[in-house]
Structure formats: structure tokens, C-alpha cells
C-alpha positions in Angstrom: -95.1 3.6 212.0 -96.5 4.2 215.5 -97.9 1.1 217.1 -98.8 0.0 220.6 -96.6 -2.4 222.4 -99.0 -3.3 225.2 -101.0 -6.0 223.4 -98.0 -8.4 223.1 -97.3 -8.1 226.9 -101.0 -8.7 227.7 -101.1 -11.7 225.4 -98.0 -13.1 227.1 -99.4 -12.6 230.6 -102.7 -14.2 229.7 -101.0 -17.3 228.3 -98.5 -17.4 231.2 -101.4 -17.4 233.7 -103.4 -19.9 231.7 -106.3 -17.5 231.3 -108.7 -18.4 228.6 -108.8 -16.0 225.6 -112.0 -15.3 223.8 -111.7 -13.8 220.3 -114.4 -11.5 218.9 -115.7 -12.2 215.4 -114.2 -10.1 212.6 -117.3 -7.9 212.4 -116.2 -6.2 215.7 -112.9 -5.2 214.2 -113.4 -4.3 210.5 -110.2 -2.8 209.2 -108.6 -1.8 205.9 -111.9 -0.9 204.2 -110.0 0.7 201.3 -108.2 -2.5 200.2 -111.5 -4.4 200.5 -113.0 -1.9 198.1 -115.7 -0.9 200.5 -115.1 2.8 200.2 -116.0 4.8 197.1 -112.8 6.9 196.4 -113.2 7.4 192.7 -116.1 7.8 190.2 -115.0 4.7 188.3 -115.5 2.4 191.3 -117.4 -0.9 190.6 -120.7 0.0 192.3 -123.2 2.5 190.9 -124.5 4.4 193.9 -122.5 6.3 196.5 -123.8 4.5 199.5 -122.1 3.1 202.6 -121.9 -0.5 201.5 -119.8 -1.5 204.5 -122.4 -0.6 207.1 -123.9 -4.2 206.9 -120.4 -5.8 207.2 -119.5 -5.1 210.8 -120.0 -3.1 214.0 -116.6 -1.5 214.6 -114.9 0.2 211.7 -111.3 1.4 211.5 -110.8 4.1 208.9 -107.1 3.6 208.3 -104.8 3.2 205.2 -107.0 5.4 203.0 -104.8 6.8 200.2 -105.1 10.2 198.7 -107.8 10.0 196.1 -109.5 12.2 193.4 -112.7 12.6 195.5 -110.6 13.9 198.5 -112.2 11.5 200.9 -109.9 10.9 203.8 -110.5 9.2 207.1 -112.2 12.4 208.6 -114.7 12.3 205.7 -115.6 8.7 206.3 -115.9 9.0 210.1 -118.2 12.0 209.8 -120.3 10.5 207.0 -120.7 7.2 208.8 -121.7 8.9 212.0 -124.2 11.1 210.2 -125.8 8.1 208.4 -126.0 6.0 211.5 -127.1 8.5 214.1 -128.8 11.5 212.4 
């Protein structure tokens, strides 16, 4: 697993210097859409229409941890589709 190591150091320095930390609400960092069942990856999913139901849940989306699925919808598919539905 590749992960950044910079955030831990930044957090330490902020606390060491007594700098106030403001956390953004979860809607600015919406992750793991697949486990929250917000992505339609199979025809037998619980909702009827193939719409972006996550678009009203947040402002910044992370398309990570999307497993292989019968509809062949990987991260690239969701990024492109989200962009097209929001901006075209």
C-alpha cells in the first residue's frame, strides 16, 4: 500500500506549535463510496435507476477501493461519469 507520510509530520508540527486545527466536514472528503453502497456495480443493487445517488452527499469524492465488478465500472468510469454529469 502506498501512502503519504507527510500528514503525520504536519499534524505533529501543528500541535507542537499550538496552532489551531480546523477540520472540514465529512462532505469535503467523501471516501469509500463502494462500501457505502453509493455506486451501482451490479444489476441487482438495491436501487432501481442507474443514477449518481452520491452527488447530493458531498463535494469532494474519492473513487478508491472499487472492486472488480460485473458491470466493469472502475474508478476511471466513475470519475468520467461524475465529471460529465456535473459539468456537461
